[in-house]
DRENTIPA-864139 format. One record per atom (N, C-alpha, C): x, y, z. Coordinates in steps of 0.05 Angstrom, whole numbers, plus 5000, padded with zeros to 4 digits. Example, Ala and Ser with C-alpha at 12.3 -4.5 7.8 and 13.67 -1.06 7.14 Angstrom:
% DRENTIPA-864139
526448865156
524649105156
526449345156
525749555142
527349795143
525850015157
% end
This chain:
% DRENTIPA-864139
295450986667
298251166664
297051406656
298451606667
296451896671
299752096657
298652326631
301352436622
299152666615
300852866622
301253146610
303253276594
301953306568
303553266550
303553656540
304453866547
305154126548
302454286552
301054216562
298054186570
297954486587
296454686571
295454926578
293154956583
290955136609
288455106610
287655446615
286755506599
285355836605
282855766592
281855886625
278455926624
276956156600
275256196584
275756366568
273956606583
272056526595
270756666617
271756936622
274556846645
275757066657
277957176647
279156956618
281956976621
283756846642
282756806660
284656576672
286856326666
289356336667
292156186653
292655986680
290255776688
290055596708
292755436698
292455306686
295755096677
296755276651
298755236660
301155356638
304355216625
303355136607
304954836587
306854736618
304854576625
304754276644
306954006631
306853986639
309253666620
309353406657
306753286657
306753066682
306252786670
308952566681
308552246677
308052216706
304952026708
304851846726
305151626720
306151396734
306051156727
303950946733
302950806716
301250656740
301950476757
300250556779
301250426803
303050576824
303050856817
304251066826
301951136856
303051306880
300851426891
302751756891
302051906887
301952206874
299652386896
301652606919
300652766926
301353006908
299153206910
298753446893
298153636908
300353866909
300453926928
300554286913
299954536935
299354796927
297854916940
297855216941
295855386948
293255456931
292255526951
288955566941
289755796903
287655626891
288355806861
289655646847
292055536853
294655446851
293655386814
292255146809
291955066790
289854726799
290954766816
290354426827
287954336817
285054466825
282254346817
282054226784
283654546776
283854476743
285454146736
287554206749
289253906740
287053646745
285553666772
283453376776
281953426752
280653666738
278853706730
279653546696
282453666688
283753556663
283253266664
284153106685
284752826690
282052666682
279252836693
277152636695
274852806675
277052966657
275653046629
272353166630
272753336653
270653506664
271553846649
274153906641
275554146627
276553926603
276954026585
279353986560
281154096569
284154066557
286054346554
285154626535
286254766538
285955016514
288454796500
289954686504
292954676482
294254506492
295654326483
296254066484
294653746503
296253526513
294853316507
294453176538
292153126546
291952996575
291652716567
293852516571
292652186565
292252046591
289851846595
289851776619
288751496618
289451346627
289450946623
288750906596
290051146572
289550956550
287951156532
286851406555
284651536537
285351796525
285951796501
286452166504
285252356499
285952626508
283152816512
282652886483
284652866460
284952906436
282252806423
282452486432
280752446409
278752266427
278752416449
276052316472
273152416472
271852216451
268652306448
266352356464
265352496467
263152646488
261752336497
261352206473
259151926486
260951756497
263451786492
266351516512
266551616530
267251846545
266251996577
266251786598
263751726597
261751526621
263951316621
265151226595
266650856603
269350986612
269751206602
272951306606
272651386642
271351506646
271151576673
270551226693
269551056681
269450806691
271850686701
274850796687
277350706700
277850816721
277350956732
277751176761
275751076772
276251246794
274251206827
274451496834
273051596841
273251856851
272351926886
274552106891
273752096935
273452436931
271552566945
270952816949
270652886974
272153146968
272553327007
270753277016
268053317013
265053327011
263753097016
265452847018
263652587026
261152567000
260052666987
258552616969
256352346976
255452346989
253252167001
250752216994
249152006982
246552136989
245152067000
243252317021
242052217049
239851937040
239451957021
236651857025
237851497019
239851457023
240651137017
242051047036
241850807043
243550717066
247050717052
248750617075
251850637060
251750307039
249950107044
249949947025
248250047002
246750177001
245350246972
246550476958
248550646981
250850836967
253650706950
254150476962
255850396949
254650236929
252550026928
251749906906
251050126877
250150316888
249450506872
250750606842
253550546859
254950656835
256150406810
256750006825
255549906802
253149836794
250549976803
247949946786
248550176764
250750436769
249650496744
251250436722
253050276721
254650156708
253749876690
250649836710
250249546697
250049276709
251549296736
252148996742
250548946754
249848656752
248148506748
247248486791
244448336800
244148406822
246448276852
246448016837
247747846845
250147886845
251948076830
254648076827
254348326853
252648576858
252848706869
252548556901
251948396903
250548276935
252848176945
255648136922
258248006936
259748206929
259848346910
261748506926
261048686939
259348896948
258649066959
259449036997
258448806999
260248677026
262048637030
264048527014
267448487007
268948807011
267248997001
268149216990
268549387023
266149397039
266049517061
266849417082
267749097079
269049007107
272149117094
272849157070
275249307060
275349567078
272949757077
274049977088
273549927116
272549787135
272549887159
268749867163
267049887142
264049847147
261949577150
262849417151
260749167148
258949137173
259149347197
256749387208
254649607205
256249747180
254649997182
252749997160
252849767143
252449767122
249349847117
247749847143
244049787136
243750167149
246250237159
245750577178
246150717145
244351017152
244151167137
246651397143
246851487125
248351737132
249151967141
246252037157
246052247194
246952097213
247151837219
248551697238
251251607226
252451697213
255251707207
257151877211
260051907229
261551997231
262052127207
263452327208
265852527179
267152297165
269452127195
269951947181
269351667168
266951577174
265651437162
263651447137
263951757140
262051817109
264451817098
267351917094
268851937080
268951647067
269551407085
269751097081
268451037062
264951047072
264051147045
263651167021
264951357017
265551536995
268351376978
270051276997
271351136980
271550826978
269750706988
269150466985
267050476961
265850666958
263950746924
265550846907
267650846911
270750956889
271050686883
272550556910
273650236901
271449986884
268850056891
267449886886
267049766855
267149856839
267449786807
269949766801
272149716811
274749646816
277049806793
276450106800
278750226782
282250236779
282450186755
285050196750
286250506765
285750736779
286150966782
284651106810
284951136830
283851326854
284851696846
281851806842
282452146846
281352086869
283252266886
282252376909
282952706921
281252826915
280253036920
280353186949
282353156959
281853386996
280053107013
281152847008
279552717024
279352727047
281852817056
282552897092
281353197100
279853397085
278553617088
277453657121
275053447109
272553437127
273453257144
275253247158
275852977186
276853057207
278152917230
280553147239
283052827232
285152907248
288152827240
287252607244
286952497257
287352107265
285351967248
283352057244
282752017211
283052007189
284652347185
286152267164
288452177150
289252017183
291451877166
290151627165
288051497172
287151257174
285551267140
285151427141
284851477111
287251467081
288651597094
291851637076
292351317079
292351197100
293950947104
292250757094
289150757088
286950667072
288850717035
288350887036
289850937005
291650857001
293650817019
296250687011
296350407015
294650307030
293650057017
293849856992
290650056989
290450056952
292150106944
293850346940
296050316928
298050106923
298349956950
300349776947
299249466927
296649456932
295649266913
295449406878
296549496878
296849596837
295849846845
293349906849
292050186831
293450496841
293050556830
294350796819
292151096840
294251276846
292551346866
294351716867
292051836865
292152136856
291652306881
292152436893
291752596921
292352906931
289753076917
289953276913
289653406951
292253506962
292053646989
294153786996
292353987014
293754147026
295054077064
294253887059
295853827091
299953717089
300853807095
303053747092
304553597112
303353597136
304153357162
303353107145
301253047134
301052687110
303652697102
303752987080
305652897053
309052857065
309152967092
310852867104
311452567122
309152557131
309452297136
308652057125
308251977103
307451817086
310051797046
311152037059
313152017037
312951917014
311351977003
310751866965
311952036946
311252026920
311952226904
309552546905
311252776911
310052996899
310453266887
307453246870
308453406854
307053706868
308353916875
307754266874
307354386842
304854476842
304154656822
303454936839
304855156833
303655336842
303955696817
300755756814
300955876788
299655876766
299855566760
299655476739
301755266728
304155266747
305355116734
307154916761
308154656751
309654546769
312454656780
312454706800
315054746808
317154576827
315654396824
317154086844
315153916837
317353736841
316853406835
317753216840
317153136869
320052956889
318952676890
320152586880
319252196870
319952026890
317751886887
317051666913
319451466902
321951516930
323951266935
322951016929
321250946937
320050596939
319050496922
317050766897
315950546871
317650446856
319550536848
322150386832
322150076842
322950076865
323149816884
321349616876
318549706884
316149516889
313949546855
315649756837
313749696817
312349426801
315349316803
313949016787
311148916796
311548806821
309848686839
307048856831
307049096831
303949166843
304249226805
305149186784
303849276757
303248926757
303648666773
302548426758
299648486771
300248576793
297748476807
295548726805
295748796789
294549106782
291249026773
289749186786
286849266782
284649166791
285548796795
283348686804
283548486826
285448736844
286148476869
283248666889
281848796887
280148896900
276648846886
276748596863
274148486868
273148306882
273848026875
271747906899
273347656911
272947526941
274847386947
275747236926
273347086909
274146966905
276746996879
277047226869
278247306843
281447336855
281447516890
283147386904
285747206900
284246916910
285846736906
285846596883
283946676857
285246626841
287746826824
288746966833
291047186831
292846976851
292046986868
294646776887
294846606884
293446456869
293246216856
295046216829
296646376825
297446346798
295746366774
294346476766
292446576747
292746756741
294747006751
293447226751
292947336713
295047366697
294247536673
292047406664
291247056667
288446896644
286147126660
287347026686
284047136710
283847406697
285447566702
284647956687
283647896671
284447796648
283947846612
280747756612
280447516628
277047436627
276347606643
276047726671
274547976676
274048186665
276048356645
276948466638
275248426600
274448306597
272848176576
269448086589
269348006611
266648056618
265948416624
267648506635
266848806639
266749026614
268948906586
267049056562
264548926547
264048626557
261048606545
259048776563
258348726589
257348876598
257249176596
259149256589
259749596587
256949776566
254549916591
252450036574
249949966574
251549676582
247649476588
247249606611
244349676617
242549686635
241449366653
241749336662
240149006669
237749106696
236948826698
234548846709
234649026739
236749006747
236849236772
237049456764
238849496744
238049806745
236350016732
234949816722
232249926704
230449866737
228749716742
227949666774
228649946784
231950036794
231950256807
231350456793
232450506771
231050806751
228350826757
226950626750
223350616760
222950686772
224250586797
223050666825
223450966835
225651096825
226451326815
223551446809
223451416783
222251606771
218851586791
218551416799
215351416818
216351556834
218551616852
218451736876
218752046869
220252146849
220952376833
217552466833
216452386826
212952496820
211552496850
212452326858
210652426894
212652666905
215152556912
217152846919
216353156908
215153136894
213953376875
211653396868
210353296884
208153276885
206353516872
206953636891
205254026872
205154056856
207554046842
208254126817
207153886802
207053646799
205953516789
203153436780
201253606803
198853626810
198153896787
199754046790
199954286763
199754096735
201753956737
202153896711
199653706701
199453486716
197253416707
194153506701
194353776715
191353906705
191853996688
194754136674
194454276649
193454036627
194353826634
195053676611
192053526611
190453466643
188153416635
186853556623
186653946626
185154056615
185454046577
187553976567
188253946551
186853746535
186953506551
186753236535
182953286537
182253266559
179153386562
177553606540
180253776538
179153926512
178653746481
180953566478
181153406460
179653236451
178053046480
176552856471
174053036477
172653266480
171253306476
169553516447
172353596442
172553626415
171653476399
172753196397
173752866377
170852856382
168452796403
165752776407
164252896387
164353106392
162753276375
164053336341
166453176337
166853206308
165952936302
165652766316
164152386307
161352496304
160052616326
157452576321
155552786294
158152916293
157053196278
156953026251
159952996241
160652786218
158152486222
156452446239
155552176242
152652366233
152352586240
149552706227
149452816200
151352956189
152052966166
151952756151
152852546156
152452216143
149652166133
148452206160
145952156160
143952326139
144952566140
143252666127
143752686099
145152756098
146852586066
146052356050
145452176068
144051856056
141151846049
139452176061
136952196056
137652176027
135752126009
134752085987
130952225994
131452456004
129452616005
129352895998
127053005975
128053355960
125353365966
125253715990
122853785987
122554065974
119753985956
118854135934
117254335944
117854685946
115454835974
113454905938
111454955937
110255025917
109055345920
108055515894
107955695897
105455865910
105055985927
103156115938
099856145915
100856255894
099256305871
097856065852
099255885859
098255715844
096055525855
094355375832
092155275830
092555015831
090454915837
090654585840
090654485815
090854605793
090854445773
094454535767
094954825787
098154775774
099754665797
098054485819
098854255827
099654005815
097653975809
097353755787
098853685765
099553925752
101153875726
104253855739
104754075765
106954035774
108353705784
105853525793
105953305802
106953045782
105553205764
105353045737
108753055728
108853305728
112453375720
114453215726
113753175756
117153175780
115852865764
114652725770
114552405764
115252345731
115052495711
116352485691
119252465689
121152525710
122552625708
125052355715
127552275705
128152085704
129352125735
129951895743
131351835781
129251915804
126151895794
124251905810
121951685817
122451735851
122351365866
119551375872
118451665886
115851655897
115552035897
113252035902
112352395904
109552305919
110652455944
107952465967
107252805969
104752865964
103953135970
103153166004
103653436011
104153396034
102453716050
100253716050
098554106049
100154176076
100154486070
100054646092
098854606115
096854526114
095354406142
097054166158
096453936138
098353816163
102053816164
102554056140
105754106154
105254196184
102654456187
102354596206
103054506229
100254346227
099154136244
102253866262
103453836253
106253666247
107853856265
108154156254
109954266269
108554376298
106454446301
105954556325
106154296341
105554156330
105353796360
108353836373
110053956352
114053896368
113954066395
111354346392
111854596414
110954566434
110954676456
110054596478
107954686485
106254676504
103254686496
102355056501
104855166510
103555416519
104455616492
105955556475
107455596451
104855496422
105055226421
103455196412
100155276413
099655336433
096955486443
096655816422
099355916435
099156206429
098756226391
100456046375
100156006346
097555936333
096055836351
093655676336
092255976338
092356146377
090856356372
091456646354
093556696349
094756936332
096356956313
095556656294
096556646275
093756626253
093256876238
090956816226
090956646199
093956676186
094656546162
096956306172
096156056155
099755926170
101155926145
103155876161
106256086144
108355906135
106355566119
107055486109
106155416082
107755346057
105755326039
106354886035
103754936013
104054675999
106554585989
107354245986
109654205988
108153895976
110453805965
111753555942
113953455957
113853265977
117153025984
116152795967
119252855955
121152705929
123052525939
121452305933
124352155938
125752055906
129551975911
129851945885
130351605889
130851585863
132551275865
135851245871
137251375856
140451485855
141151585864
143051655884
144051825907
145951975880
147451905868
149851985849
148652215828
145952125821
144952415812
142852565821
142852615848
141352705862
142253065859
143353175850
144853435844
142953505821
142553295799
142153345774
138453385778
137453145799
135453165803
133853545806
135253505825
134153745842
134154035829
136154035796
136554265795
134954235773
134054005757
131953935738
129154055754
128954045779
125654035796
125454285789
128054485801
128254745799
127354905779
126754825750
126554895731
123354925722
121754715740
119054685740
116954855746
115554925726
114255215736
112155065769
111155285776
110355275805
111755245817
113955135823
116155075837
117555415848
116655465881
116855695900
120755565903
120555435922
123855285925
123755055928
127654965935
127754725930
129554755951
128654455971
129754405996
130754175996
133654195997
134953846001
136453916023
137653676032
139753606054
142353716052
143853656026
145953776023
146754056028
145154296026
145854476032
146954526066
144354286078
144654276113
146654236117
147754116099
150153856112
152654046106
152154096085
155054376077
154554536104
153354646116
153054906121
154754766157
153454536164
153754406190
156654326184
158354256165
160954236159
161754446166
161854616153
162554946161
163354966190
161154966199
160755026225
162754856242
162854526230
165154396239
167354466244
168454506220
171254606203
171454816229
170355066224
170355256244
170655146272
169755006285
169354946317
173054716316
173154556299
175354456296
178954726293
177754916284
180455056279
180255186305
178755316317
178355356348
179655196363
179254956368
179654776380
181954786381
183854606357
186354636357
187154846362
187255066357
188355226377
188755326398
186455206410
186955196442
188255026451
188254746428
189254506445
192454596439
193154666416
196254806421
197154836436
196455076449
196155366469
196555166497
195154946494
195254816530
196754556516
197354516507
199154296494
202554446506
202554676494
204854976501
205654896527
203854956537
203455066571
204154766594
202554626581
203554316588
206754236595
206554316569
210654186566
211954396580
210954656585
212954796598
212454726637
209754646636
209954606673
210954276672
210354186658
212053906665
215453916667
216554066644
218254136640
219854306669
218754456682
218754606704
219654366728
216754266725
217653946749
220053836747
220253736722
222553666721
224553786724
225353986730
227254156728
227254146763
225354266771
225954096810
226253946810
225253736804
226353396816
229553426802
230353556779
233553526772
234753676795
233353946805
235054076818
235853976847
233953786864
233053706884
235453446884
235553296853
237853126853
240253186844
240953416847
243153516827
246153346847
245753306868
247253086874
248552876867
246452716863
246352446854
247352396834
245652646818
247252596773
249452696781
250552836801
254152856800
255152656800
255152436822
255652276832
255152036813
253152026805
252551796772
254251916754
254652086740
256552216721
259452266739
261452176762
263052116769
263851856767
261951596765
262651246760
261751306734
261551456722
261651296691
258451296688
256251416690
253651396682
253351596660
252051426633
250651436606
248651666608
248251886600
247052116605
243852026597
244051696591
240851516580
240951506604
242351326625
242551236651
241851526673
241651756668
241251946671
237852136675
237752006647
235252186640
232251966640
233551676644
231851446648
229351566679
230751696706
228451676725
226051886713
227252066696
225352296694
223952306675
225652036653
223252016635
220951776643
221951716663
219051526678
217351696687
218551876704
216352186718
214652266696
215352336670
213852426652
212352226648
212451976642
211251796636
208651726648
209551696686
206951806706
206051916703
206852206689
204352376701
204052346674
203452256647
202252176622
199952036631
201451866635
199151606645
196551796653
197551926681
195251876706
193252186686
194652336672
193552516663
189952396636
191452206629
189952056601
188551966606
188351746641
185851606653
184951826657
185152096676
183552196687
181852366670
183052466645
181552586632
179152376615
179352116605
177251996592
175651916619
176351916637
174051966662
172052226654
173452416660
171452676668
170552676632
171952646618
170652616581
168452416585
168052226595
166452026595
163152106616
164352206638
162352336650
161652596645
162452746621
160752956614
159752936583
160252736578
158352606550
155852466559
156352306579
153652166592
151852336598
152952616607
151052776621
149752936602
151152946572
150453176551
147652996543
148752736535
146652516520
143852526535
144452466565
141652456575
140552726566
141452896595
139753266576
139153266556
141253146537
141653246510
138953146495
138552876497
137552776484
133652876502
133252886526
131053046539
130253216522
131753356512
131653756512
131053746485
133353696469
133253746447
133053446420
135253286417
135953146411
133252936392
131552926415
129052716409
127452806384
126553046393
125453236381
125553176355
128453166344
129553306315
130352966305
129952806327
129752546311
133252476314
134852516331
137352456335
138852426351
140752216347
140752046380
144452106378
144852256407
148352136399
149351906400
151752006393
152451586394
154251606419
153851216421
154351186451
157251276456
158351336489
160851326481
163151016487
162150846489
162850666496
164250516473
163550686450
164150546425
167650676419
167650976424
170051036433
172151146438
171150926477
172651006502
175250876502
174950656493
178750416493
180250596471
179550756446
181450856429
182651096435
179951196455
180351526465
181951446489
182151216499
183751156525
186651166522
186851066495
189150926483
191451206473
189051406464
189851756455
190751796469
189151856486
190151946513
192451996528
192651676528
195851536544
197651656528
196751606494
199251686490
199651936479
198852026487
198352396486
200352476510
198752436531
199452466557
203552386553
203652116549
206152016561
208352186531
207352276512
209352436489
209152726508
207352806513
207853016533
209553116557
208852856573
211152796593
214252676583
214352526569
216252436558
218452746540
216852886524
217653116520
219153296541
217853376557
217553526571
220553496589
220853236595
223153106610
225453156593
225053006566
226853036549
228253326551
226353476545
227453796537
228953906557
228353896582
228753896614
232053836612
231753516607
234653416619
236253386596
236153506571
237553516548
238853916557
237254046561
238654266582
240354246589
239454136622
241254046638
244153906631
243853696611
245853576605
248653666585
247653876576
249554016559
250454276573
250054346595
250054726610
252154516636
249954426656
251054406680
251254116685
249553906677
250453596683
252453506683
255053546666
257053516658
258453486685
259053726708
260853776720
259853576745
261453406760
262553306775
263853306798
265553556795
268053696812
266153846836
263653956821
263554226842
259454226848
258154306864
255354306856
254554546855
% end
């Protein structure tokens, strides 16, 4: 049943009174023509029925749902009680006739076995059995409209909304379409048809509601409805399910069978089956390929971000390893004043050994230290320093090894107080400097990563936006047959996941390759000379791959959800116009 109670609709954008205090009641099983001139309020009338718009005042009740209490999350289930036929057919070009009709069943989570039974039956009903595998561009206008009608019927609605269904077909086909709607109505399904073709209205002689300037100016009842109301109500809604259902109905188990069918539908409500998920996942992959230029751009930006993260991470772990190695060394270098005599040096050695926590004291002459230093230089540099350096620029020193690292700082402080000590060098200061540099690098890297991450989200969002724009017809159809926002979002989330996974794998390959080159060249030029080796990448490859893929997926899904949330909140709820 459809009921308008004192319904007024005023559009805030321009202050237009589309409907003014409309009161209409359409009983279950009726066939109603809605006519009126352009701008009379017919479109608004349908939008209110489909809950695409809400009344400014008053109440609209459709199939037991009230506009006053219907929550947004319940709208998809509300729309599953009706089938919508559009003037412009709304056939998805990339799908066959069969898939266009099956699409409506996948949206509501129907099982594949049910789809295989139901779709051929409905196609036979509308005279398209031989066209099941045809593509939309191979069909005439009338055949395309039959596909649209089949899609509206396939989920067994209580109500058919037909918005100018004959507007794009020839007069002969117009009569065939309305004749088919009449047969559907005769089986108990309510039909509300908006039309401007008065010849059709006169030919089929059903209830006619005339709307002008937002008001109902005429309401002519259907003289045949009262006579056939009871049988129509008894057969209601499930007449067009499966052939075996028809047999059940005709066999006398009508009410029991209908109750069982409705309970099954309720249990299935909102659940995506394997068929639905497979379809949506396939669409996500298809979107990635269709918008491949933007997909490549998204992957490149995300790759830059992840490579920077990976490079910074490997630098960081190597620095930490180096610092830990330095800090773990229990060595103190004690440099002796140049003016110290041999006696002073001997006394200093004795004083150091007398201190607590001293394990060993080794004297290193300036000559041996200088010789070792020259050995680390190239031939030319070594020869230069030997020829032009008249004085060894190094002091004598003691290499002191401590017992307990926890007393390291105390021991260093005690040595500094001894006579003849020029300077004391320990690795803790070096470690602190390296840590300071490491923190600075980390801060810069985090800033750059944050900027790149924001850029990647922006580009991914735009990639998804292009996909949404290219599929806006499909989304409109989804919404018209009762798709939830989750169902609409899933292909785009899958696309985001695909972009994230590809970016993660490629980023690992790039970081690994660059790191191996750095290890090879670095060890040859720098690290071998100072006794330091870079850590093997294989120890970190698997955790880094997991982190990259996770970050990529988060970025991809985040960009998808941002875009889809904006779209569904603004444009994505529209089903009557593209």
